[in-house]
ROLO-632379 format. One record per residue: residue number from 1; residue in three letters; x negated, y negated, z of N, C-alpha, C in turn. Coordinates in steps of 0.1 Angstrom, whole numbers, plus 5000, padded with zeros to 4 digits. Each point is the difference from the previous one (the first is absolute). Example, Ala and Ser with C-alpha at 12.3 -4.5 7.8 and 13.67 -1.06 7.14 Angstrom:
{1,"ala",{4868,5057,5078},{5009,4988,5000},{4991,4988,5000}}
{2,"ser",{5004,4989,4993},{4991,4989,5000},{5008,4989,5008}}
//
This chain:
{1,"met",{5389,2147,7059},{5006,5013,4996},{4999,5001,4985}}
{2,"ala",{4995,5012,4995},{4998,5002,4986},{5012,4999,4991}}
{3,"glu",{4999,4996,4988},{5011,4998,4991},{5006,5014,4997}}
{4,"ile",{5013,5001,5001},{5007,5013,4997},{5010,4998,4989}}
{5,"thr",{5005,5011,4994},{5011,4998,4990},{5013,4997,5007}}
{6,"pro",{5009,4993,4992},{5014,4998,5006},{5006,5012,5005}}
{7,"arg",{4999,5011,4993},{5006,5013,5005},{4994,5004,5013}}
{8,"glu",{4987,4999,5002},{4994,5004,5013},{5005,4990,5011}}
{9,"arg",{5001,4987,4996},{5004,4990,5010},{5014,5003,5005}}
{10,"val",{5010,5004,4992},{5013,5003,5004},{5000,5012,5009}}
{11,"trp",{4992,5011,4996},{4999,5012,5008},{4994,4997,5014}}
{12,"gln",{4990,4991,5000},{4994,4997,5013},{5010,4993,5009}}
{13,"ser",{5008,4991,4995},{5010,4993,5008},{5011,5010,5005}}
{14,"ile",{5005,5009,4991},{5010,5010,5004},{4994,5008,5012}}
{15,"arg",{4987,5003,4999},{4994,5008,5011},{4996,4992,5012}}
{16,"his",{5004,4987,5000},{4997,4991,5011},{4985,4998,5003}}
{17,"his",{4993,4999,4989},{4986,4997,5000},{4998,4985,4996}}
{18,"pro",{4990,4993,5006},{4997,4987,4995},{4996,5000,4985}}
{19,"thr",{5005,4990,4993},{4997,4999,4986},{4992,4987,4997}}
{20,"asp",{4993,5000,4988},{4993,4988,4996},{5009,4988,4999}}
{21,"arg",{5012,5002,4994},{5011,4991,4999},{5013,5007,5002}}
{22,"val",{5010,4993,5005},{5013,5006,5001},{5006,5003,4986}}
{23,"pro",{5004,5012,4997},{5005,5003,4986},{5013,4993,4998}}
{24,"trp",{5002,4998,4986},{5012,4992,4997},{5007,5006,4988}}
{25,"his",{5013,4996,4999},{5008,5004,4988},{5010,4989,4998}}
{26,"phe",{5003,4996,4987},{5009,4989,4997},{5011,5005,4991}}
{27,"pro",{5010,5007,5005},{5011,5005,4992},{5009,4989,4996}}
{28,"cys",{5006,5000,4988},{5008,4989,4994},{5013,5005,4995}}
{29,"thr",{5010,4992,5000},{5012,5002,4992},{4997,4996,4986}}
{30,"ile",{5009,5002,4991},{4997,4997,4986},{4998,4985,4998}}
{31,"pro",{5008,4991,5005},{4998,4986,4998},{4986,4995,5005}}
{32,"thr",{4996,5005,5011},{4987,4996,5006},{4988,5006,4991}}
{33,"arg",{5002,5013,4996},{4990,5006,4992},{4998,4992,4987}}
{34,"ile",{5011,4995,4994},{4999,4992,4988},{4993,4987,5002}}
{35,"lys",{5003,4994,5012},{4994,4987,5004},{4985,5002,5001}}
{36,"leu",{4996,5011,5007},{4985,5002,5002},{4993,5004,4987}}
{37,"glu",{5007,5008,4992},{4994,5004,4987},{4997,4987,4991}}
{38,"gln",{5010,4991,5000},{4998,4988,4993},{4989,4991,5005}}
{39,"his",{4999,5000,5014},{4989,4992,5006},{4986,5006,4997}}
{40,"phe",{4999,5013,5001},{4987,5006,4999},{4997,5004,4985}}
{41,"gly",{5010,4999,4992},{4998,5003,4986},{4997,5014,4996}}
{42,"thr",{5006,5009,5008},{4999,5014,4998},{5011,5008,5006}}
{43,"thr",{5003,5012,4994},{5010,5008,5006},{4994,5010,5010}}
{44,"asp",{4987,5001,5001},{4993,5009,5009},{4998,4993,5014}}
{45,"leu",{5011,4999,5007},{4999,4994,5013},{4992,5008,5010}}
{46,"ala",{4999,5013,4999},{4992,5008,5009},{4986,4995,4999}}
{47,"ala",{4995,4997,4988},{4986,4994,4999},{4999,4986,5004}}
{48,"ala",{5010,4992,4996},{5000,4985,5003},{5000,4998,5015}}
{49,"leu",{5008,5008,5007},{5002,4998,5014},{4990,5009,5009}}
{50,"asp",{4992,5008,4993},{4991,5009,5006},{5008,5009,5010}}
{51,"gln",{5011,5005,4996},{5009,5008,5009},{4992,5011,5006}}
{52,"asn",{5001,5002,5013},{4993,5011,5007},{5008,5013,4999}}
{53,"met",{5013,4998,4997},{5009,5011,4999},{5009,4999,4988}}
{54,"val",{5003,5011,4993},{5009,4999,4988},{5011,5011,5003}}
{55,"lys",{5012,4997,4994},{5011,5009,5002},{5005,5006,4987}}
{56,"phe",{5003,5013,5001},{5007,5006,4989},{5015,5003,5005}}
{57,"ser",{5009,4994,4993},{5014,5002,5004},{5007,5011,4993}}
{58,"ala",{5006,5009,5008},{5008,5010,4994},{5012,4994,4992}}
{59,"arg",{5005,4990,5006},{5012,4993,4993},{4996,4993,4987}}
{60,"gly",{4987,4995,5000},{4995,4993,4988},{4996,5009,4989}}
{61,"arg",{4998,5013,5003},{4996,5010,4989},{5010,5002,4990}}
{62,"gln",{5013,5001,5004},{5011,5001,4990},{5009,4988,5002}}
{63,"pro",{4997,4989,4994},{5007,4988,5002},{5015,5002,4995}}
{64,"pro",{5009,4994,5007},{5014,5001,4996},{5003,4995,4986}}
{65,"val",{5010,5005,4993},{5003,4997,4987},{5011,4989,5000}}
{66,"glu",{4997,4989,4993},{5009,4989,4999},{5012,5004,4992}}
{67,"ile",{5012,5000,5006},{5012,5005,4993},{5008,4988,4995}}
{68,"lys",{4998,4988,5006},{5005,4987,4995},{4992,4990,5007}}
{69,"pro",{5000,4987,4996},{4991,4990,5005},{5000,5000,5016}}
{70,"asp",{4988,5003,5006},{4998,4999,5014},{5007,5011,5008}}
{71,"phe",{5005,5011,4993},{5005,5011,5007},{4992,5013,4995}}
{72,"phe",{4995,5007,5010},{4990,5011,4997},{5005,5013,5007}}
{73,"arg",{4999,5011,4993},{5003,5013,5005},{4987,5008,5003}}
{74,"asp",{4998,5004,5013},{4988,5007,5003},{5001,5015,4998}}
{75,"glu",{4990,5008,5003},{5000,5014,4997},{5010,5008,5008}}
{76,"phe",{5005,4995,5011},{5010,5006,5008},{5014,4997,4994}}
{77,"gly",{5001,4991,4990},{5013,4997,4995},{5006,4987,5006}}
{78,"val",{4993,4994,5010},{5005,4988,5007},{4998,4988,4991}}
{79,"val",{5010,4991,4999},{4999,4988,4993},{4997,4989,5009}}
{80,"trp",{4989,4992,4997},{4996,4989,5008},{5003,4986,4993}}
{81,"asn",{5006,4992,5007},{5003,4986,4996},{4989,4991,5003}}
{82,"arg",{4992,4996,4990},{4989,4991,5002},{5002,4986,4995}}
{83,"thr",{5012,4995,5000},{5003,4987,4996},{4994,4989,5009}}
{84,"val",{4998,5004,5013},{4994,4991,5009},{4986,5005,5004}}
{85,"asp",{4999,5011,5006},{4987,5006,5004},{4994,5008,4989}}
{86,"lys",{4990,4995,4994},{4994,5007,4988},{4991,5012,5003}}
{87,"asp",{4996,5001,5013},{4991,5011,5003},{5008,5013,5003}}
{88,"ile",{5010,5000,5009},{5007,5012,5003},{5015,4998,4996}}
{89,"gly",{5007,4990,5005},{5013,4998,4997},{5010,5006,5010}}
{90,"ala",{5013,5000,4997},{5010,5005,5009},{5007,5012,4992}}
{91,"val",{5004,5010,5008},{5007,5012,4994},{5013,4995,4995}}
{92,"glu",{5003,5003,4988},{5013,4996,4994},{5011,5009,5004}}
{93,"glu",{4997,5013,5001},{5011,5010,5004},{4993,5012,5006}}
{94,"phe",{5006,5004,5011},{4995,5012,5007},{5005,5012,4994}}
{95,"leu",{4991,5010,4997},{5004,5011,4993},{5007,5011,5008}}
{96,"leu",{4997,5001,5012},{5007,5011,5009},{5012,4994,5006}}
{97,"lys",{5011,5002,4993},{5013,4994,5005},{5006,5007,5012}}
{98,"asp",{4997,5013,5000},{5005,5009,5011},{4988,5006,5007}}
{99,"arg",{5004,5007,5011},{4990,5007,5008},{4996,5013,4994}}
{100,"ser",{4994,5000,4988},{4997,5011,4993},{4989,4997,4990}}
{101,"leu",{4991,5010,4998},{4989,4999,4989},{5004,5007,4988}}
{102,"gln",{5013,5005,4999},{5004,5008,4989},{5000,4991,4987}}
{103,"gly",{4993,5005,4990},{4999,4993,4987},{4988,4990,4999}}
{104,"phe",{4993,4998,5012},{4989,4991,4999},{4987,5008,4998}}
{105,"thr",{4991,4995,4991},{4988,5007,4997},{4988,4990,5003}}
{106,"phe",{4990,5005,5007},{4988,4992,5003},{4991,5001,4988}}
{107,"pro",{4992,4989,4997},{4991,5000,4989},{4989,5010,5003}}
{108,"asn",{4992,5003,4990},{4988,5009,5002},{4989,4994,5008}}
{109,"pro",{4998,5006,5012},{4989,4995,5009},{4986,5002,4994}}
{110,"his",{4999,5010,4991},{4987,5003,4994},{4999,4994,4986}}
{111,"asp",{5003,4988,4999},{4999,4993,4987},{4986,5001,4994}}
{112,"pro",{4998,5007,4989},{4986,5001,4995},{4994,4987,4996}}
{113,"gly",{5008,4990,4996},{4994,4987,4997},{4995,4993,5012}}
{114,"arg",{5006,5002,5012},{4996,4994,5012},{4986,5006,5004}}
{115,"arg",{4999,5013,4998},{4987,5007,5004},{4989,4994,4992}}
{116,"val",{5002,4998,4987},{4989,4994,4991},{4997,4986,5005}}
{117,"ala",{5011,4992,5002},{4998,4986,5004},{4993,4999,5013}}
{118,"met",{5003,5009,5010},{4993,4999,5013},{4985,5003,4999}}
{119,"gly",{4997,5010,4992},{4986,5003,4998},{4992,4989,4994}}
{120,"ala",{5006,4993,4989},{4994,4989,4994},{4998,4988,5009}}
{121,"phe",{5010,4998,5008},{5000,4989,5010},{4988,5002,5010}}
{122,"cys",{4999,5012,5005},{4989,5002,5010},{4986,4999,4993}}
{123,"glu",{4999,5005,4988},{4987,4999,4993},{4997,4985,4997}}
{124,"ala",{5010,4992,4998},{4998,4986,4996},{4996,4991,5012}}
{125,"asn",{5002,5005,5012},{4997,4992,5012},{4991,5008,5010}}
{126,"pro",{4988,5003,4996},{4992,5008,5008},{4995,4993,5013}}
{127,"asp",{4999,4987,5000},{4995,4993,5012},{5011,4993,5009}}
{128,"arg",{5012,5002,4996},{5011,4994,5007},{5008,5011,5007}}
{129,"phe",{5006,4997,5012},{5008,5009,5007},{5013,5003,4992}}
{130,"arg",{5003,5012,4996},{5011,5003,4991},{5012,5005,5009}}
{131,"leu",{5011,4993,4999},{5012,5003,5008},{5011,5004,4991}}
{132,"phe",{5006,5012,5003},{5012,5004,4992},{5012,4995,5008}}
{133,"ser",{5009,4993,4993},{5012,4994,5007},{5012,5007,4996}}
{134,"met",{5006,5007,5010},{5012,5008,4999},{5011,4991,5006}}
{135,"ser",{5006,4991,4993},{5010,4991,5005},{5013,5008,5000}}
{136,"phe",{5010,4995,5008},{5013,5006,5001},{4999,5015,5004}}
{137,"ser",{4991,5002,5010},{4996,5014,5003},{5010,5009,5007}}
{138,"leu",{5010,4994,5008},{5009,5009,5007},{5013,4992,5002}}
{139,"phe",{5001,4993,5011},{5012,4993,5003},{5004,4990,4989}}
{140,"glu",{4990,4993,4994},{5004,4991,4990},{5005,5007,4987}}
{141,"arg",{4994,5011,4997},{5005,5008,4988},{5015,5005,5003}}
{142,"ala",{5002,5004,5013},{5013,5005,5003},{5011,4989,4999}}
{143,"trp",{4997,4988,5005},{5010,4989,4999},{5001,4994,4986}}
{144,"ile",{4990,5001,4992},{5000,4995,4986},{5010,5009,4993}}
{145,"leu",{5001,5013,5003},{5009,5009,4993},{5014,5000,5006}}
{146,"arg",{5001,4998,5013},{5013,5001,5007},{5006,4987,5004}}
{147,"gly",{4992,4990,5002},{5004,4987,5005},{4997,4999,5015}}
{148,"met",{4995,4989,5005},{4995,4999,5013},{5011,5002,5011}}
{149,"glu",{5011,4993,4998},{5012,5001,5009},{5005,5014,5001}}
{150,"asp",{5002,5006,4988},{5005,5014,5000},{4991,5009,5007}}
{151,"leu",{4987,4999,4997},{4990,5009,5006},{5000,4999,5015}}
{152,"met",{5001,4988,5005},{4999,4998,5015},{5013,5006,5006}}
{153,"val",{5011,4999,4993},{5012,5006,5005},{4999,5015,5000}}
{154,"asp",{4994,5005,4989},{4997,5014,4998},{4992,5006,5012}}
{155,"met",{4990,4992,5004},{4991,5004,5011},{5008,5004,5012}}
{156,"leu",{5011,4993,5002},{5009,5003,5012},{5011,5010,4997}}
{157,"glu",{5006,4999,4988},{5011,5008,4997},{4997,5013,4993}}
{158,"ala",{4989,5000,4992},{4997,5012,4992},{4985,5002,5000}}
{159,"pro",{4994,5003,5012},{4986,5002,5001},{4995,5011,4991}}
{160,"gly",{5008,5010,4998},{4996,5011,4991},{4997,4996,4986}}
{161,"phe",{5009,4991,4995},{4997,4995,4986},{4988,4992,5000}}
{162,"val",{4997,4991,5010},{4988,4992,5001},{4988,5009,5000}}
{163,"asp",{5000,5011,5007},{4989,5010,5000},{4998,5006,4986}}
{164,"glu",{5011,5003,4994},{4999,5006,4986},{4993,4990,4991}}
{165,"leu",{5005,4987,5000},{4994,4990,4991},{4986,4997,5003}}
{166,"leu",{4996,4999,5013},{4987,4997,5004},{4990,5011,4997}}
{167,"glu",{5005,5013,5002},{4992,5011,4996},{4997,5001,4985}}
{168,"ala",{5010,4997,4992},{4998,5000,4986},{4989,4989,4996}}
{169,"ile",{5001,4988,5006},{4991,4990,4997},{4986,5004,5005}}
{170,"leu",{4999,5006,5012},{4987,5004,5006},{4994,5011,4991}}
{171,"glu",{5007,5009,4995},{4995,5010,4991},{4994,4994,4987}}
{172,"tyr",{5007,4990,4995},{4996,4993,4988},{4986,4993,5004}}
{173,"asp",{5000,4993,5011},{4988,4993,5004},{4988,5009,5002}}
{174,"leu",{5002,5012,5006},{4990,5009,5003},{4994,5006,4987}}
{175,"ala",{5009,5002,4990},{4996,5005,4988},{4991,4990,4992}}
{176,"met",{5004,4987,5000},{4992,4990,4994},{4987,4998,5008}}
{177,"leu",{5001,5001,5013},{4988,4998,5008},{4990,5011,4998}}
{178,"asp",{5004,5012,4997},{4991,5011,4996},{4991,4996,4989}}
{179,"asp",{5006,4993,4989},{4992,4996,4989},{4991,4988,5004}}
{180,"val",{5005,4991,5008},{4992,4988,5004},{4988,5004,5008}}
{181,"leu",{5001,5010,5009},{4989,5004,5009},{4989,5007,4992}}
{182,"gln",{5003,5005,4988},{4990,5006,4992},{4991,4989,4993}}
{183,"cys",{5005,4988,5000},{4992,4989,4994},{4991,4993,5010}}
{184,"asp",{4991,4992,4995},{4990,4994,5009},{5005,4987,5006}}
{185,"phe",{5012,5000,5005},{5005,4989,5008},{4994,5000,5014}}
{186,"asp",{4999,4988,5006},{4995,4999,5014},{5011,5001,5010}}
{187,"gly",{5012,4995,4996},{5011,4999,5009},{5013,5001,4993}}
{188,"val",{5010,5003,5007},{5014,5000,4995},{5009,4991,5009}}
{189,"ser",{5007,4991,4993},{5009,4990,5007},{5014,5005,4998}}
{190,"phe",{5007,5002,5011},{5014,5004,5000},{5009,4988,5003}}
{191,"gly",{5007,4995,4990},{5008,4988,5002},{5014,5004,5005}}
{192,"asp",{5004,4995,5011},{5013,5003,5006},{5004,4990,5010}}
{193,"asp",{5008,4990,4997},{5003,4989,5009},{5011,5005,5010}}
{194,"trp",{4996,5000,5013},{5009,5004,5011},{5004,4988,5008}}
{195,"gly",{4995,4988,4997},{5003,4989,5009},{5006,4988,4994}}
{196,"gln",{5004,4991,5008},{5004,4986,4997},{4993,4991,5009}}
{197,"gln",{5002,4987,4999},{4993,4991,5008},{5001,5002,5015}}
{198,"asn",{5012,5006,5005},{5003,5001,5014},{4998,5014,5005}}
{199,"gly",{4996,5010,4992},{4999,5013,5005},{5003,5011,4990}}
{200,"leu",{5002,5012,5004},{5002,5011,4991},{5014,4999,4994}}
{201,"leu",{5001,5005,4987},{5013,4999,4994},{5010,5010,5006}}
{202,"phe",{4996,5012,5004},{5009,5010,5005},{4996,5006,5013}}
{203,"gly",{4991,4994,5007},{4996,5004,5013},{4991,5012,5001}}
{204,"pro",{4993,5001,5012},{4990,5010,5001},{5006,5014,5001}}
{205,"arg",{5012,5002,5005},{5005,5014,5001},{5003,5006,4987}}
{206,"leu",{5006,4992,4991},{5002,5005,4986},{4987,5001,4992}}
{207,"trp",{4991,4991,5003},{4987,5001,4993},{4993,5014,5004}}
{208,"arg",{5001,5003,5013},{4993,5013,5004},{5008,5012,4995}}
{209,"arg",{5013,4998,4998},{5009,5011,4996},{4997,5003,4985}}
{210,"phe",{5000,4990,4992},{5000,5001,4985},{4986,4998,4993}}
{211,"ile",{4993,4991,5006},{4988,4995,4993},{4987,5007,5005}}
{212,"lys",{4998,4999,5013},{4987,5005,5006},{4996,5014,4995}}
{213,"pro",{5008,5010,5001},{4995,5013,4997},{4996,5001,4985}}
{214,"arg",{5006,4992,4992},{4997,5001,4985},{4988,4992,4997}}
{215,"ile",{4998,4989,5005},{4987,4993,4998},{4988,5007,5006}}
{216,"ala",{5003,5008,5010},{4989,5008,5006},{4995,5010,4990}}
{217,"arg",{5008,5005,4991},{4995,5010,4990},{4992,4992,4989}}
{218,"leu",{5005,4988,4997},{4993,4992,4990},{4986,4996,5005}}
{219,"tyr",{5000,4995,5012},{4987,4996,5006},{4990,5011,5002}}
{220,"thr",{5005,5012,5005},{4992,5011,5002},{4993,5005,4987}}
{221,"ala",{5008,5001,4989},{4994,5004,4987},{4990,4990,4996}}
{222,"thr",{5002,4988,5002},{4990,4989,4996},{4988,5001,5008}}
{223,"lys",{5001,5001,5013},{4988,5001,5009},{4992,5013,4997}}
{224,"asn",{5007,5011,4998},{4993,5012,4997},{4992,5000,4987}}
{225,"ala",{5003,4991,4991},{4993,4998,4988},{4988,4990,5001}}
{226,"gly",{4999,4995,5012},{4989,4990,5003},{5003,4986,4995}}
{227,"lys",{5013,4997,4998},{5003,4986,4996},{5006,4992,5012}}
{228,"ala",{4999,4987,4999},{5005,4991,5010},{5015,4999,4998}}
{229,"val",{5008,4999,5011},{5014,4998,4999},{5004,4986,5003}}
{230,"phe",{5007,4994,4991},{5005,4986,5001},{5015,5001,5001}}
{231,"ile",{5006,4990,5007},{5014,4998,4999},{5003,4985,4997}}
{232,"his",{5009,4998,4991},{5005,4986,4998},{5014,5000,5005}}
{233,"ser",{5003,4994,5011},{5013,4999,5006},{5003,4986,5005}}
{234,"cys",{5008,4992,4993},{5003,4986,5004},{5008,5000,5013}}
{235,"gly",{4998,4988,5006},{5009,4998,5012},{4993,5003,5013}}
{236,"lys",{5008,4998,5011},{4995,5002,5013},{5001,5015,5004}}
{237,"val",{4990,5007,4997},{5000,5015,5002},{4989,5004,5009}}
{238,"gln",{4994,4991,5008},{4988,5004,5008},{5004,5009,5012}}
{239,"ser",{5013,5001,5003},{5004,5009,5010},{4997,5015,4996}}
{240,"leu",{4998,5002,4987},{4997,5013,4995},{4985,5003,4999}}
{241,"phe",{4992,4991,5003},{4985,5001,4999},{4995,5013,5007}}
{242,"pro",{5003,5002,5013},{4995,5011,5007},{5003,5013,4993}}
{243,"glu",{5012,5002,4995},{5004,5012,4993},{4993,5001,4987}}
{244,"leu",{4999,4989,4992},{4993,5001,4988},{4985,5003,5001}}
{245,"ile",{4994,4995,5011},{4986,5004,5003},{4999,5015,5003}}
{246,"glu",{5010,5005,5007},{5000,5014,5004},{5001,5009,4987}}
{247,"leu",{5007,4995,4990},{5002,5007,4987},{4988,4999,4991}}
{248,"gly",{4991,4991,5003},{4987,4999,4992},{4999,4988,4992}}
{249,"leu",{5009,4990,5002},{4999,4988,4992},{4986,4993,5002}}
{250,"asp",{4994,4996,4989},{4988,4992,5000},{5002,4985,4999}}
{251,"val",{5008,4996,4990},{5001,4986,4996},{5014,4996,5000}}
{252,"phe",{5003,4988,5007},{5014,4995,5000},{5000,4987,4992}}
{253,"asn",{5010,4999,4991},{5003,4988,4992},{5015,4998,5000}}
{254,"pro",{5005,4987,5000},{4993,4988,4995},{4994,4991,5011}}
{255,"phe",{5002,5003,5013},{4994,4992,5011},{5005,4986,4999}}
{256,"gln",{5013,4998,5002},{5007,4987,4998},{4998,4992,5013}}
{257,"pro",{4994,4988,4999},{4999,4992,5013},{5013,4995,5005}}
{258,"glu",{5011,5000,4991},{5013,4995,5005},{5006,5010,5010}}
{259,"val",{4996,5013,4999},{5007,5010,5008},{4990,5007,5010}}
{260,"met",{4987,4997,4998},{4990,5006,5010},{4988,4991,5000}}
{261,"asp",{4996,4996,5012},{4988,4992,5002},{4987,5008,4996}}
{262,"pro",{4994,4996,4989},{4988,5009,4996},{4989,5001,5010}}
{263,"tyr",{4998,4989,5008},{4990,5000,5010},{5003,5009,5011}}
{264,"glu",{5012,5000,5005},{5004,5009,5011},{5001,5014,4995}}
{265,"ile",{5005,5002,4989},{5002,5014,4995},{4986,5006,4998}}
{266,"lys",{4990,4993,4995},{4987,5005,4998},{4994,5004,5014}}
{267,"lys",{5002,4992,5010},{4995,5003,5013},{5007,5013,5005}}
{268,"gln",{5013,5002,4997},{5007,5011,5006},{4997,5013,4992}}
{269,"tyr",{4999,4999,4987},{4999,5013,4992},{4988,5000,4991}}
{270,"gly",{4991,4990,5001},{4989,4999,4991},{4990,5011,5000}}
{271,"ser",{5000,5008,5010},{4991,5012,5000},{5006,5012,4994}}
{272,"gln",{5013,4999,4997},{5007,5012,4995},{5006,4998,4986}}
{273,"leu",{5003,4987,4996},{5005,4997,4987},{4991,4990,4993}}
{274,"cys",{5000,5001,4987},{4994,4989,4992},{5012,4992,4995}}
{275,"phe",{4999,4987,5000},{5011,4991,4995},{4996,4994,4987}}
{276,"tyr",{5010,4999,4991},{4998,4996,4986},{5011,4989,4997}}
{277,"gly",{4995,4987,4999},{5010,4989,4998},{4996,4989,5009}}
{278,"gly",{5010,4994,5007},{4997,4990,5010},{5002,4985,4996}}
{279,"val",{5000,4997,4987},{5001,4986,4995},{5014,4998,4995}}
{280,"ser",{5007,4991,5007},{5014,4999,4997},{5004,4995,4986}}
{281,"val",{5009,5008,4994},{5006,4995,4987},{5013,4993,5002}}
{282,"gln",{5005,5000,5013},{5013,4994,5003},{4998,4985,5003}}
{283,"lys",{4988,4997,5007},{4998,4986,5005},{4987,4994,4995}}
{284,"leu",{4989,5007,5004},{4987,4993,4998},{4996,4998,4986}}
{285,"leu",{5001,5011,4992},{4995,4999,4986},{5009,4991,4991}}
{286,"pro",{5013,5000,5001},{5008,4991,4992},{5001,4986,5005}}
{287,"tyr",{4999,4998,5014},{5003,4987,5005},{4989,4994,5008}}
{288,"gly",{4989,5007,5002},{4989,4995,5007},{4991,4992,4991}}
{289,"thr",{4990,4992,5006},{4991,4993,4993},{4988,5009,4997}}
{290,"pro",{4992,4997,4990},{4988,5008,4997},{4991,5001,5012}}
{291,"ser",{4998,4989,5008},{4991,5001,5011},{5006,5008,5011}}
{292,"ala",{5013,5000,5002},{5007,5009,5010},{4998,5014,4997}}
{293,"ile",{5001,5003,4987},{4999,5014,4995},{4985,5005,5003}}
{294,"gln",{4990,4991,4997},{4987,5004,5002},{4996,5002,5014}}
{295,"glu",{5006,4992,5009},{4998,5001,5014},{5006,5013,5006}}
{296,"glu",{5012,5004,4995},{5006,5012,5005},{4993,5012,4995}}
{297,"val",{4995,5000,4987},{4993,5011,4994},{4987,5002,5008}}
{298,"lys",{4993,4989,5004},{4987,5001,5007},{5003,5006,5014}}
{299,"arg",{5011,4996,5007},{5003,5006,5013},{5003,5015,4999}}
{300,"leu",{5008,5003,4990},{5004,5014,4998},{4987,5009,4998}}
{301,"ile",{4991,4995,4992},{4988,5007,4997},{4991,5001,5012}}
{302,"asp",{4999,4989,5008},{4991,5000,5011},{5006,5009,5012}}
{303,"glu",{5013,4999,5002},{5006,5007,5011},{5006,5013,4997}}
{304,"val",{5009,5001,4990},{5006,5013,4997},{4990,5009,4993}}
{305,"gly",{4991,4994,4992},{4991,5008,4992},{4988,5005,5008}}
{306,"arg",{4998,4995,5012},{4988,5004,5008},{5001,5015,5003}}
{307,"gly",{4989,5007,4997},{4999,5014,5003},{5007,5009,4990}}
{308,"gly",{5005,4995,4989},{5007,5008,4990},{5015,5000,5004}}
{309,"gly",{5007,5009,4993},{5014,5002,5002},{5009,4989,4994}}
{310,"phe",{4995,4993,4989},{5008,4990,4994},{4996,4999,4985}}
{311,"ile",{5011,4999,4992},{4998,4996,4986},{5008,4988,4998}}
{312,"ile",{4994,4988,4997},{5007,4988,5000},{5007,4999,4986}}
{313,"ala",{5013,4996,5001},{5008,5000,4988},{5013,4991,5003}}
{314,"pro",{5007,4996,4990},{5013,4994,5003},{5009,5010,5006}}
{315,"ser",{5010,4995,5008},{5009,5009,5007},{5010,5007,4991}}
{316,"his",{5000,4997,4987},{5007,5007,4990},{4994,4996,4987}}
{317,"asp",{5005,5006,4988},{4995,4995,4987},{5004,4985,4999}}
{318,"met",{4990,4992,4996},{5001,4985,5001},{5011,4996,4990}}
{319,"pro",{5011,4993,5005},{5011,4996,4991},{4996,4987,4992}}
{320,"gly",{5009,4997,4991},{4997,4990,4990},{5001,4986,5006}}
{321,"asp",{5005,4998,5012},{5002,4986,5006},{4987,4995,5006}}
{322,"ile",{4989,5008,5000},{4988,4995,5006},{4993,4991,4990}}
{323,"pro",{4997,4988,5004},{4992,4991,4991},{4987,5005,4996}}
{324,"leu",{4995,4997,4988},{4987,5006,4996},{4989,4995,5009}}
{325,"glu",{5000,4988,5005},{4989,4995,5009},{5000,5008,5013}}
{326,"asn",{5012,5005,5004},{5000,5008,5012},{4995,5014,4998}}
{327,"leu",{5003,5006,4988},{4995,5013,4996},{4985,4999,5000}}
{328,"leu",{4994,4990,4993},{4986,4999,4999},{4993,4997,5013}}
{329,"ala",{5006,4993,5009},{4995,4997,5013},{4999,5014,5008}}
{330,"phe",{5010,5008,4999},{5000,5013,5006},{4989,5009,4995}}
{331,"ile",{5000,5001,4987},{4990,5009,4993},{4986,4995,5003}}
{332,"asp",{4998,4987,5000},{4986,4995,5002},{4996,5003,5015}}
{333,"ala",{5009,4998,5009},{4997,5001,5014},{4996,5015,5003}}
{334,"val",{5007,5009,4994},{4997,5014,5002},{4987,5004,4994}}
{335,"arg",{4998,4996,4987},{4988,5005,4993},{4988,4993,5004}}
{336,"ser",{5001,4988,5006},{4987,4993,5004},{4996,5003,5014}}
{337,"gln",{5007,5010,5007},{4996,5003,5014},{4985,5005,5000}}
{338,"lys",{4994,4996,5011},{4985,5003,5002},{4999,5014,5005}}
//
């Protein structure tokens, strides 16, 4: 098979076509990124790792302002405690104390600086698949503002308020998305964790009531612009796959082997979904041997990657507890595939 660009390779896999090699992506947390930058002697990890895909993060465009050591306020006014988790952190205080949006103002979805940065990002990566990452896209944004426990109680006791909150978030997302879709991105990833290790956080009935009709609007707008639709949703959420496929989902991430067997899931849904992830950050990468990592990577490439429909990657951004030798074994096994 003739050599193709990384961008073309990812598109071929999304379209379920055989590829010269299974496309890859190595997302990192801050500690792992620093570890790899020191090892490779460069801050340009996209080049050092020959990333097939690069991400532009809406959250990263306007980084939170540090108001005191390890405490950061984001553009929504939420303060994040990063004394432990340096990448995201924990919400220090929920802003919506009551079932009301009175007095709360959303940031400008049409940030002119974001527009400039998006254009520059796409121009700087002509041969890589360009993915716009809209994290905290709906349910997550709602609970970040309201608090997860209160939001779940609201779903039962005050569904009208939940509708009002989610509609406000959706309108913000759609406005931002309008700018995104005018740029030369290949895909849009909507980050919204609906699951835990044992199943959905709030069950399929409430997901269909509050989430499904709203993500349908996001997916439709993205598909109509000719972009691929990605979802990042942690946990055991595969019961939603038939409905997500119906809505137009192209790529599912993070594809955690602890909650779904990648080999069985590929057999079941591989003709309808492309899977992105598959290499465990909970067990294999931090605790496995380099040889075990290489063996599993080879099997994933041979079996899950057969016929397209797979982007091999860690099952989440690689955390700092992964030994360097394991990181390098993973990277080498992926990049040296025939």
